[in-house]
C-alpha positions as CSV (number, residue, x, y, z in Angstrom):
1,M,0.0,0.0,0.0
2,A,1.0,3.6,-0.4
3,T,-0.5,6.6,1.4
4,R,-2.0,9.4,-0.7
5,V,-1.8,12.0,2.0
6,A,0.9,13.7,4.0
7,L,1.6,12.6,7.5
8,E,4.3,14.9,8.6
9,T,2.8,17.2,11.3
10,P,0.5,16.9,14.3
11,E,-2.1,18.6,12.2
12,D,-1.8,15.9,9.5
13,L,-2.2,13.3,12.2
14,A,-5.3,14.9,13.6
15,E,-6.9,15.2,10.2
16,H,-6.1,11.7,8.9
17,Y,-6.1,9.7,12.1
18,T,-7.9,10.6,15.3
19,P,-10.1,12.7,15.6
20,G,-10.4,13.2,11.8
21,V,-11.3,9.7,10.9
22,A,-14.3,9.8,13.2
23,D,-16.1,12.1,10.8
24,Q,-15.5,9.6,8.0
25,A,-16.8,6.7,10.1
26,K,-19.9,8.7,10.9
27,R,-20.6,9.4,7.3
28,V,-20.2,5.7,6.3
29,A,-22.4,4.6,9.2
30,D,-25.1,7.1,8.1
31,D,-24.7,6.3,4.4
32,P,-23.1,2.9,3.5
33,S,-22.7,4.0,-0.1
34,A,-20.1,6.5,1.1
35,L,-17.7,3.6,1.9
36,G,-16.5,3.5,-1.7
37,R,-15.8,7.2,-1.8
38,E,-14.2,7.5,1.6
39,T,-12.0,4.4,1.7
40,V,-9.8,2.0,-0.4
41,K,-12.8,-0.3,-1.1
42,A,-13.6,1.1,-4.5
43,N,-10.2,0.2,-6.0
44,S,-9.5,-2.9,-4.0
45,V,-9.7,-6.6,-5.1
46,A,-9.2,-9.7,-3.0
47,I,-7.4,-12.5,-4.8
48,V,-8.6,-15.7,-3.1
49,S,-7.0,-19.1,-3.6
50,D,-6.7,-22.3,-1.6
51,G,-3.7,-23.4,-3.8
52,S,-5.5,-26.6,-4.9
53,A,-5.1,-26.0,-8.7
54,L,-2.0,-23.8,-9.3
55,L,-1.4,-23.5,-13.0
56,G,1.2,-26.0,-14.1
57,L,1.9,-27.1,-10.5
58,G,-1.4,-28.7,-9.4
59,D,-2.2,-29.0,-5.7
60,R,0.5,-27.2,-3.7
61,G,-1.6,-25.7,-0.9
62,P,-2.2,-22.2,0.3
63,A,1.4,-21.3,1.3
64,A,2.6,-22.1,-2.2
65,A,-0.3,-20.1,-3.6
66,L,0.8,-16.9,-1.9
67,P,3.6,-15.9,-4.3
68,V,1.4,-16.8,-7.3
69,M,-1.3,-14.5,-6.0
70,E,1.2,-11.8,-5.3
71,G,2.2,-12.0,-8.9
72,K,-1.4,-11.5,-9.9
73,A,-1.7,-8.5,-7.6
74,A,1.4,-7.0,-9.3
75,L,-0.1,-7.4,-12.7
76,L,-3.4,-5.8,-11.7
77,K,-1.5,-2.8,-10.3
78,R,0.8,-2.6,-13.3
79,F,-1.8,-2.8,-16.1
80,A,-5.0,-1.4,-14.5
81,D,-3.9,0.5,-11.4
82,V,-6.0,-1.8,-9.2
83,D,-4.9,-2.5,-5.7
84,A,-5.1,-6.3,-5.1
85,W,-4.5,-8.3,-1.9
86,P,-3.6,-12.0,-1.8
87,I,-5.8,-14.1,0.5
88,C,-4.9,-17.8,0.8
89,P,-7.3,-19.6,3.3
90,V,-6.3,-23.0,4.8
91,S,-9.7,-24.5,4.7
92,R,-11.0,-26.0,1.4
93,E,-14.5,-26.7,2.4
94,P,-16.9,-24.7,0.2
95,D,-18.9,-23.5,3.2
96,D,-15.6,-22.3,4.8
97,L,-14.3,-20.6,1.7
98,V,-17.7,-18.8,1.1
99,R,-17.8,-17.7,4.8
100,T,-14.2,-16.4,4.7
101,V,-14.8,-14.3,1.6
102,K,-18.1,-13.0,2.8
103,D,-16.5,-12.0,6.2
104,L,-13.8,-10.0,4.3
105,A,-16.0,-8.5,1.6
106,T,-16.6,-5.2,3.3
107,S,-13.0,-4.2,2.5
108,F,-13.1,-5.0,-1.2
109,G,-14.8,-3.7,-4.4
110,A,-14.6,-7.1,-6.1
111,I,-13.4,-10.7,-5.6
112,N,-11.0,-12.6,-7.9
113,L,-11.2,-16.4,-7.3
114,E,-8.1,-18.1,-8.5
115,D,-6.6,-21.6,-8.8
116,I,-9.4,-23.4,-6.9
117,A,-9.9,-27.0,-8.1
118,A,-13.1,-28.1,-9.8
119,P,-15.8,-28.9,-9.0
120,R,-15.4,-27.0,-5.7
121,C,-14.7,-23.8,-7.7
122,F,-18.1,-23.9,-9.3
123,T,-19.9,-24.1,-6.0
124,V,-17.9,-21.4,-4.4
125,E,-18.2,-19.0,-7.3
126,R,-22.0,-19.4,-7.8
127,R,-22.7,-19.0,-4.1
128,L,-20.6,-15.9,-3.8
129,H,-22.2,-14.5,-7.0
130,D,-25.6,-15.0,-5.4
131,E,-24.8,-13.9,-1.9
132,L,-22.5,-10.9,-2.3
133,D,-23.3,-7.4,-3.6
134,I,-19.9,-7.0,-5.3
135,P,-18.7,-8.8,-8.4
136,V,-17.0,-12.2,-8.2
137,F,-14.8,-13.1,-11.1
138,H,-13.3,-16.6,-11.3
139,D,-10.3,-16.0,-13.6
140,D,-9.8,-19.7,-14.4
141,Q,-13.3,-19.7,-15.8
142,H,-14.3,-16.3,-17.0
143,G,-10.8,-14.9,-17.8
144,T,-9.9,-17.9,-19.9
145,A,-13.2,-17.9,-21.7
146,V,-13.0,-14.1,-22.5
147,V,-9.5,-14.4,-24.1
148,V,-10.4,-17.6,-26.0
149,L,-13.6,-16.1,-27.4
150,G,-11.8,-12.9,-28.4
151,A,-9.0,-14.8,-30.1
152,L,-11.5,-17.1,-31.8
153,H,-13.5,-14.1,-33.1
154,N,-10.4,-12.9,-34.9
155,A,-9.4,-16.4,-36.1
156,L,-12.8,-16.9,-37.7
157,K,-12.4,-13.6,-39.4
158,L,-9.2,-14.7,-41.0
159,T,-10.5,-18.1,-42.0
160,G,-13.8,-16.9,-43.4
161,R,-16.1,-18.5,-40.9
162,D,-19.0,-17.4,-38.7
163,P,-19.9,-18.8,-35.3
164,A,-23.2,-20.4,-36.5
165,G,-21.4,-22.6,-39.0
166,T,-18.3,-23.5,-36.9
167,S,-17.6,-26.8,-35.2
168,V,-15.5,-26.7,-32.0
169,V,-13.9,-29.5,-30.0
170,I,-12.9,-28.6,-26.4
171,S,-10.4,-30.9,-24.5
172,G,-10.9,-30.3,-20.8
173,A,-14.1,-30.2,-18.8
174,G,-12.9,-28.4,-15.7
175,A,-13.3,-24.8,-14.9
176,A,-11.8,-23.4,-18.1
177,G,-13.4,-25.9,-20.5
178,S,-16.8,-25.5,-19.0
179,A,-16.7,-21.7,-19.0
180,I,-15.4,-21.6,-22.6
181,A,-18.3,-23.9,-23.7
182,R,-20.9,-21.8,-21.9
183,L,-19.6,-18.5,-23.3
184,L,-19.4,-19.9,-26.9
185,L,-23.0,-20.9,-26.6
186,R,-24.0,-17.4,-25.5
187,A,-21.9,-16.0,-28.4
188,G,-24.0,-17.9,-31.0
189,Y,-22.0,-21.1,-31.5
190,P,-24.6,-23.9,-32.0
191,S,-24.9,-26.4,-29.2
192,D,-24.7,-29.3,-31.7
193,G,-21.4,-27.9,-33.0
194,I,-19.6,-27.9,-29.7
195,V,-18.1,-31.2,-28.3
196,V,-16.4,-31.3,-24.9
197,C,-14.1,-34.1,-23.9
198,D,-12.5,-35.2,-20.6
199,R,-10.0,-38.0,-19.9
200,E,-12.6,-40.7,-20.7
201,G,-13.6,-39.2,-24.1
202,V,-16.6,-37.2,-25.3
203,L,-19.2,-36.0,-22.8
204,H,-22.6,-37.2,-23.9
205,E,-25.9,-38.1,-22.3
206,D,-25.4,-41.8,-22.2
207,R,-22.5,-41.4,-19.8
208,D,-23.4,-41.3,-16.1
209,L,-22.4,-37.7,-15.4
210,V,-23.5,-35.2,-12.8
211,G,-22.8,-31.5,-11.9
212,E,-21.1,-29.4,-14.5
213,K,-20.2,-32.3,-16.7
214,G,-23.8,-33.5,-16.7
215,W,-24.9,-30.0,-17.9
216,L,-22.3,-30.0,-20.6
217,A,-23.4,-33.5,-21.8
218,E,-27.0,-32.3,-22.0
219,N,-26.2,-29.0,-23.7
220,T,-23.5,-29.8,-26.2
221,G,-23.4,-32.1,-29.3
222,G,-21.3,-34.9,-28.0
223,A,-21.6,-38.5,-29.3
224,P,-19.8,-41.5,-28.0
225,G,-16.1,-41.6,-29.0
226,S,-12.6,-40.3,-28.1
227,L,-11.1,-36.9,-28.4
228,K,-9.4,-38.0,-31.7
229,D,-12.7,-39.3,-33.0
230,A,-14.4,-35.9,-32.3
231,L,-11.6,-34.0,-33.9
232,R,-12.0,-35.5,-37.4
233,G,-13.4,-32.8,-39.7
234,A,-13.7,-30.2,-36.8
235,D,-13.0,-26.5,-37.6
236,V,-11.6,-25.6,-34.2
237,F,-9.7,-27.4,-31.4
238,I,-9.4,-25.7,-28.0
239,G,-7.2,-27.5,-25.5
240,V,-7.3,-26.6,-21.8
241,S,-6.3,-30.0,-20.5
242,A,-2.9,-31.8,-20.6
243,G,0.2,-31.8,-22.9
244,G,0.9,-34.3,-25.6
245,L,-2.6,-35.6,-26.2
246,L,-2.6,-35.1,-29.9
247,A,-0.2,-36.0,-32.8
248,P,0.2,-33.9,-36.0
249,E,-1.9,-36.4,-37.9
250,D,-4.9,-35.6,-35.6
251,V,-4.6,-31.9,-36.7
252,E,-4.3,-33.0,-40.3
253,A,-7.6,-34.9,-39.9
254,M,-9.4,-31.6,-39.0
255,A,-11.2,-29.4,-41.6
256,E,-9.3,-27.2,-44.1
257,R,-8.0,-24.0,-42.6
258,A,-8.2,-25.4,-39.2
259,I,-7.8,-23.4,-36.0
260,V,-5.8,-24.9,-33.1
261,F,-5.7,-23.4,-29.6
262,A,-3.4,-25.8,-27.6
263,L,-3.3,-24.0,-24.3
264,A,-2.0,-26.5,-21.8
265,N,1.1,-25.3,-19.9
266,P,4.0,-25.8,-20.0
267,D,3.5,-28.5,-22.7
268,P,0.7,-27.9,-25.2
269,E,-1.7,-30.7,-26.3
270,V,0.1,-30.8,-29.6
271,D,3.5,-29.5,-30.7
272,P,2.7,-26.0,-32.1
273,E,5.2,-26.2,-34.9
274,A,4.0,-29.5,-36.1
275,A,0.4,-28.4,-35.8
276,G,1.2,-25.4,-37.9
277,Q,2.0,-27.7,-40.8
278,H,-1.7,-28.6,-41.0
279,A,-3.6,-25.8,-39.3
280,E,-3.9,-22.2,-40.6
281,I,-3.9,-20.6,-37.1
282,V,-2.2,-22.0,-34.0
283,A,-2.2,-20.4,-30.5
284,T,-0.7,-21.6,-27.2
285,G,-0.5,-20.4,-23.7
286,R,3.2,-19.9,-24.0
287,S,5.1,-16.7,-24.5
288,D,7.7,-18.3,-26.8
289,F,5.2,-18.9,-29.6
290,P,2.9,-16.4,-31.5
291,N,-0.6,-15.9,-30.3
292,Q,-0.2,-16.4,-26.6
293,I,-3.6,-16.8,-25.1
294,N,-3.2,-15.8,-21.5
295,N,-5.6,-14.5,-18.9
296,V,-3.5,-11.4,-18.3
297,L,-5.1,-10.1,-21.5
298,A,-8.5,-10.1,-19.7
299,F,-8.5,-9.7,-15.9
300,P,-6.9,-6.2,-15.7
301,G,-9.4,-4.6,-18.0
302,M,-12.3,-6.6,-16.5
303,F,-11.6,-5.5,-13.0
304,R,-11.0,-1.9,-14.1
305,G,-14.4,-1.9,-15.7
306,L,-16.1,-3.6,-12.9
307,L,-14.7,-1.2,-10.3
308,D,-15.2,1.9,-12.3
309,S,-18.9,1.0,-13.0
310,G,-19.7,-0.1,-9.4
311,A,-21.3,-3.2,-10.9
312,P,-22.7,-5.6,-8.3
313,R,-22.0,-8.8,-10.2
314,V,-20.3,-10.2,-13.3
315,T,-22.7,-11.0,-16.2
316,E,-22.4,-12.9,-19.4
317,H,-23.2,-9.6,-21.2
318,M,-20.0,-8.1,-19.7
319,L,-17.9,-11.2,-20.7
320,L,-19.1,-11.0,-24.3
321,A,-18.4,-7.3,-24.4
322,A,-14.9,-7.8,-23.0
323,A,-14.1,-10.5,-25.5
324,H,-15.2,-8.4,-28.5
325,A,-13.2,-5.4,-27.1
326,L,-10.1,-7.5,-26.8
327,A,-10.5,-8.7,-30.4
328,D,-11.1,-5.2,-31.7
329,V,-7.8,-3.9,-30.2
330,V,-5.8,-6.0,-32.7
331,G,-7.3,-3.9,-35.5
332,E,-5.4,-3.7,-38.8
333,D,-2.6,-5.7,-37.3
334,L,-4.8,-8.9,-37.6
335,A,-2.8,-11.8,-39.1
336,P,-2.5,-15.6,-38.5
337,D,0.3,-15.0,-36.1
338,R,-1.4,-12.0,-34.4
339,I,-5.0,-12.8,-33.4
340,V,-4.7,-11.3,-29.9
341,P,-3.1,-8.0,-28.8
342,S,0.0,-7.7,-26.7
343,V,-0.6,-7.3,-23.0
344,F,1.6,-4.2,-23.3
345,D,-0.7,-2.6,-25.8
346,E,-1.8,0.6,-24.0
347,A,-5.2,0.5,-25.7
348,L,-6.2,-2.9,-24.3
349,V,-7.2,-2.2,-20.7
350,P,-9.0,1.1,-21.4
351,A,-11.0,-0.6,-24.3
352,M,-12.0,-3.6,-22.2
353,A,-12.8,-1.4,-19.1
354,E,-15.0,0.8,-21.2
355,A,-16.8,-2.2,-22.8
356,V,-17.4,-3.8,-19.4
357,A,-18.6,-0.6,-17.8
358,G,-20.9,-0.1,-20.8
359,A,-22.3,-3.6,-20.4
360,A,-22.8,-3.0,-16.7
361,K,-24.8,0.2,-17.4
362,A,-27.0,-1.7,-19.8
363,D,-27.5,-4.5,-17.3
364,A,-28.5,-2.1,-14.5
């Protein structure tokens, strides 16, 4: 933290500590809406993780999560001037996590859930969404989905496709895969054109599935078979699962001018250079290949827009607006090796923040 006022004299102390702060306390007590104007709340985000699903590391616990969340806080400050605070609870029970966040929510303008394993993350996010009056953004779900949708929007442009006629295969039915599928459906991709796969193959109604996987099986176009079966003739592959699942010949079996987003880290689902021999557009989650699809493209602008608008919750309308704003930032630089902007593009965060705030106003 950094103070914005001078504390050099007895007069400064009287104004900004006792007795001066008593006047602020009275104003907040009389008018709770003053809290955002009088305190750090309006620009503060809690980054909450139990360390059960750290990217590329798996379950390493809350202590190991702390430096990761500190890194996230640094990015929020650098790119969006948002003050973020890492919070890594020991308990993993959904009731405990929900209670902890609710107990702390007075101090924050928004909540960022991070690296919490599925299916617990779905329960925690949905309960907090319903029970808090500030937005709750699960970056592993919403952040990933926003960047993927924005990147896919530009990839379709380059390959002459539209959402209604595009077939998509998603590898991974956890937090990211589920959120991507849901957002694609909201963006106009047909349910019978989306297939979601887990380790056992395609999710479909004949499998005994419950919870989020059950919903995906009922609302997407899966038929019995393996990931490789589903990929034959598909326009788009989106991998948010594990490295080394596919061979180059699996990409070759896709449709002409195929699009491959192999986002597993550190090892993509298929070798990017080999995939590029058969697909027109290839993206990864890595910084050493073109088209890095990374959540840092989304969450700074999302939180800037959420905080600036005072929105009480995250809506699908905001996520769609953010994805399109991200895609539009690329502008005339759009090319097969540039379907997303650089995180250092100074136009990115303002464009996304404006889009999110506009969607929040429309939702009000």
